[in-house]
C-alpha positions as CSV (number, residue, x, y, z in Angstrom):
1,M,5.4,29.7,12.3
2,M,5.6,27.1,9.6
3,I,2.9,24.6,9.7
4,H,4.7,21.2,9.8
5,L,1.6,18.7,10.0
6,R,-1.9,19.4,9.1
7,V,-4.5,16.7,9.9
8,E,-7.9,18.3,8.3
9,D,-11.2,16.4,9.1
10,V,-10.0,12.9,8.8
11,T,-12.2,9.8,9.2
12,T,-11.2,6.3,9.0
13,I,-13.9,3.6,8.6
14,L,-13.4,-0.2,9.2
15,D,-16.1,-2.8,8.8
16,N,-18.6,-0.1,8.8
17,K,-17.6,1.4,12.3
18,K,-16.1,4.9,12.3
19,L,-12.8,4.7,14.3
20,I,-12.0,8.2,14.2
21,E,-14.4,10.6,13.0
22,Q,-13.5,14.5,11.5
23,I,-10.1,14.6,13.4
24,S,-8.5,18.1,12.7
25,F,-5.4,20.0,13.7
26,T,-2.1,21.3,13.1
27,I,1.5,21.0,14.5
28,Q,3.8,24.0,13.9
29,K,7.7,23.6,13.5
30,G,9.2,22.3,16.6
31,E,6.0,22.1,18.3
32,V,5.0,18.8,20.3
33,L,1.5,17.8,20.6
34,A,0.6,15.0,23.2
35,L,-2.4,13.0,22.0
36,V,-4.2,11.5,25.1
37,G,-7.2,9.5,25.5
38,H,-8.2,6.1,27.2
39,N,-7.4,2.6,25.5
40,G,-9.7,2.6,22.5
41,A,-10.1,6.1,22.1
42,G,-8.6,6.3,18.5
43,K,-5.2,7.2,19.3
44,S,-3.1,4.5,17.6
45,T,-5.9,4.3,14.9
46,L,-5.1,8.1,14.0
47,L,-1.4,7.5,14.0
48,K,-1.8,4.2,11.7
49,T,-4.2,6.4,9.6
50,M,-1.7,8.8,9.0
51,M,1.0,6.3,7.9
52,T,-1.1,4.6,5.6
53,M,-1.5,1.4,7.8
54,L,-5.3,2.2,7.5
55,E,-6.7,3.7,4.7
56,K,-8.8,6.9,5.4
57,D,-12.2,7.2,4.5
58,S,-12.3,11.1,4.1
59,G,-10.2,14.2,5.0
60,R,-6.4,15.5,3.9
61,I,-3.2,14.8,5.8
62,A,0.0,17.3,4.9
63,V,3.7,17.4,5.7
64,L,5.0,21.3,5.2
65,E,1.8,21.8,3.5
66,T,3.3,20.7,0.2
67,Y,3.1,16.5,0.5
68,D,-0.1,15.7,0.4
69,Q,-0.5,11.8,1.7
70,D,-3.1,11.3,-1.3
71,E,-1.2,13.1,-3.8
72,D,2.6,12.4,-3.2
73,L,2.5,9.7,-0.9
74,L,6.2,9.0,-1.7
75,Q,7.3,12.3,-0.5
76,F,5.1,12.3,2.3
77,K,6.8,9.3,3.5
78,K,10.0,10.8,3.5
79,H,9.1,13.3,5.6
80,I,7.6,11.7,8.4
81,S,8.9,8.9,10.6
82,Y,6.9,6.4,12.9
83,L,7.8,4.8,16.3
84,P,4.9,2.3,16.8
85,E,3.7,1.2,20.2
86,E,4.9,-2.5,19.2
87,P,8.1,-2.9,17.4
88,M,7.7,-4.0,13.7
89,L,10.8,-5.6,12.8
90,L,11.9,-8.2,10.1
91,P,12.7,-11.8,11.8
92,E,15.4,-12.2,8.8
93,L,17.3,-8.9,9.3
94,T,19.8,-8.3,12.2
95,V,19.5,-5.5,14.2
96,M,22.0,-3.6,12.2
97,Q,20.9,-4.6,9.0
98,H,17.3,-3.0,10.2
99,F,19.5,0.5,10.7
100,Q,21.0,0.0,7.2
101,L,17.4,-0.1,5.8
102,Y,16.4,2.7,7.4
103,A,19.1,4.8,6.2
104,M,18.8,4.0,2.4
105,S,15.1,4.5,2.9
106,Y,15.9,7.9,3.8
107,H,19.2,9.0,1.8
108,I,21.2,9.2,5.3
109,S,24.9,9.7,4.2
110,E,27.2,7.2,5.4
111,G,29.0,9.3,7.4
112,D,26.1,10.8,9.2
113,F,24.5,7.2,9.8
114,H,27.6,5.9,11.4
115,E,27.8,8.8,13.7
116,K,24.1,8.5,14.7
117,I,24.4,4.5,14.9
118,H,27.6,4.8,17.3
119,R,26.1,7.2,19.4
120,Y,22.4,5.6,19.9
121,I,23.4,1.9,20.3
122,T,26.0,3.2,23.2
123,G,23.3,5.1,24.9
124,F,20.6,2.5,24.5
125,D,23.3,-0.4,25.5
126,L,23.1,-2.3,22.3
127,V,26.6,-2.1,21.2
128,E,26.7,-6.1,21.6
129,A,23.4,-6.8,20.0
130,T,24.0,-5.4,16.3
131,D,24.4,-8.6,14.6
132,V,21.7,-10.1,16.6
133,Y,18.2,-11.0,15.1
134,P,14.9,-9.6,16.5
135,D,13.5,-13.2,17.9
136,E,16.6,-13.2,20.1
137,L,16.2,-9.9,21.9
138,S,13.4,-9.2,24.8
139,K,10.9,-6.9,24.1
140,G,12.4,-3.7,25.6
141,M,15.7,-4.3,23.6
142,R,13.4,-4.7,20.2
143,Q,11.7,-1.5,21.3
144,K,15.1,0.3,21.3
145,V,16.1,-1.2,18.0
146,Q,12.7,0.1,16.7
147,A,13.2,3.8,18.4
148,I,16.4,4.0,16.8
149,C,15.1,3.0,13.6
150,A,12.8,6.1,14.2
151,L,15.1,8.4,15.4
152,L,17.8,8.1,12.4
153,P,16.2,10.5,9.8
154,D,16.1,14.0,10.1
155,V,12.5,14.5,9.1
156,P,10.3,17.3,9.9
157,V,7.6,15.2,11.7
158,L,8.0,12.3,14.2
159,L,5.0,10.4,15.0
160,I,5.3,8.3,18.6
161,D,3.0,6.1,20.0
162,E,3.7,5.1,23.5
163,P,7.6,5.3,23.4
164,F,8.3,3.9,26.7
165,M,6.5,1.0,27.2
166,G,9.0,-1.8,28.0
167,L,11.9,0.5,28.6
168,D,14.0,0.5,31.6
169,V,14.4,3.8,33.6
170,Y,17.6,4.8,31.7
171,A,16.4,4.0,28.3
172,K,13.4,6.5,29.0
173,E,15.7,9.2,30.1
174,Y,17.6,8.7,26.9
175,I,14.8,8.6,24.4
176,V,13.5,11.9,26.1
177,Q,17.0,13.3,25.9
178,L,16.6,12.7,22.1
179,M,13.3,13.8,21.5
180,K,14.4,17.3,23.0
181,E,17.4,17.4,20.7
182,K,15.2,16.7,17.5
183,I,12.8,19.5,19.2
184,A,15.4,21.9,19.4
185,T,16.5,21.4,15.6
186,G,12.8,22.0,14.6
187,T,11.4,18.5,14.2
188,S,7.6,18.6,15.6
189,I,6.4,15.4,17.2
190,M,3.1,13.7,17.9
191,L,3.1,11.3,20.8
192,T,0.7,9.0,22.7
193,T,1.6,8.2,26.2
194,H,0.0,6.8,29.4
195,Q,2.5,8.2,31.5
196,L,1.1,11.5,32.0
197,E,3.3,13.2,34.4
198,L,5.8,13.1,31.3
199,L,3.3,15.2,29.0
200,K,3.9,18.6,31.4
201,D,7.7,18.4,30.5
202,L,7.7,17.4,26.9
203,A,4.6,18.8,25.2
204,D,3.4,22.1,24.3
205,S,-0.3,21.4,23.2
206,Y,-2.5,18.4,23.4
207,V,-5.7,16.8,21.9
208,T,-7.8,14.7,23.9
209,L,-9.6,11.9,22.0
210,Q,-12.7,9.9,23.1
211,E,-14.3,7.4,21.2
212,G,-12.5,8.5,18.0
213,K,-13.5,11.9,18.2
214,V,-11.8,15.3,19.5
215,T,-13.3,16.2,23.1
216,D,-10.9,18.8,24.2
217,R,-7.7,20.4,23.1
218,G,-5.4,23.2,24.6
219,T,-1.9,24.4,25.7
220,I,-0.1,22.0,27.8
221,D,-0.6,24.4,30.7
222,E,-4.3,24.0,30.5
223,F,-4.0,20.2,30.7
224,D,-5.6,18.6,33.9
225,T,-5.8,15.0,33.4
226,I,-8.1,12.6,31.2
227,V,-11.9,12.6,32.5
228,R,-12.6,8.9,33.6
229,R,-15.1,7.2,31.6
230,T,-17.6,6.7,34.4
231,D,-17.4,10.7,35.0
232,N,-19.8,11.1,32.0
233,V,-22.4,8.4,32.8
C-alpha cells in the first residue's frame, strides 16, 4: 500500500521548551488516522508544524515519499490541505473570494471549481453568504467557509483539527459525508477531535499524544479511551 504521509522523529521546540518530541508515524492511501489526547498534548502543534506554521527542530515530514517539507516545500504544500480548529480567513476578502483564492493556489479547473462550490455552499447552507465578509459571519459560518476551502482541492493528504467545533448537527453530518467521499477516492486524513464517539465510525487507526510524546497507537478497534491525567498520578 502506498504511504501518503510520513512523519519521522519530528521535534518542535519553542522558547527552549519541547512542544512535541520525536513523533513518528505513517498514513497509507485512504487511511484515516485519529490524533487523540488532552488539551495541550501537542495535537494542534503537530499539525501546525506539518503546515510550517511552526518550525520543527528536527525530523522529516514527506507526502507520497517524494515531496519533502524541507527539500521541496512548494510541492509539499500543493499536496496537502489543512482545516484548522480556528478559521483563518482574510477580513478583506469575501467568502467567494476565499474560495477563488484556494482554487488558484491549487490550480483547480474552472469547471471543477464551480461544480464543487455550488454543491458545498448548498450543503453547508451558505448560498446567501458568498458576497459577505468574514467579520459579518458567525463563528459557525466562518468554520463552514474554512471547511469548504480545505475540501476544495483533491490532494493526497487532508489535515483536520477539531472539524466539528461550532458546527450545527446538520453541518457535522455533511462534513462527515464529504470526508467519507474523500476517503473513498484515496485521500488520507489525519484528524483530531474531542468527540470521541465519531472516531469508531471514521478512523482506521489512532495515535495518542501526551505531553508532546506518543504514548499509544493501534487500530481504531483497539482504542478504548483517553487515560485521565489523574490516572497516572
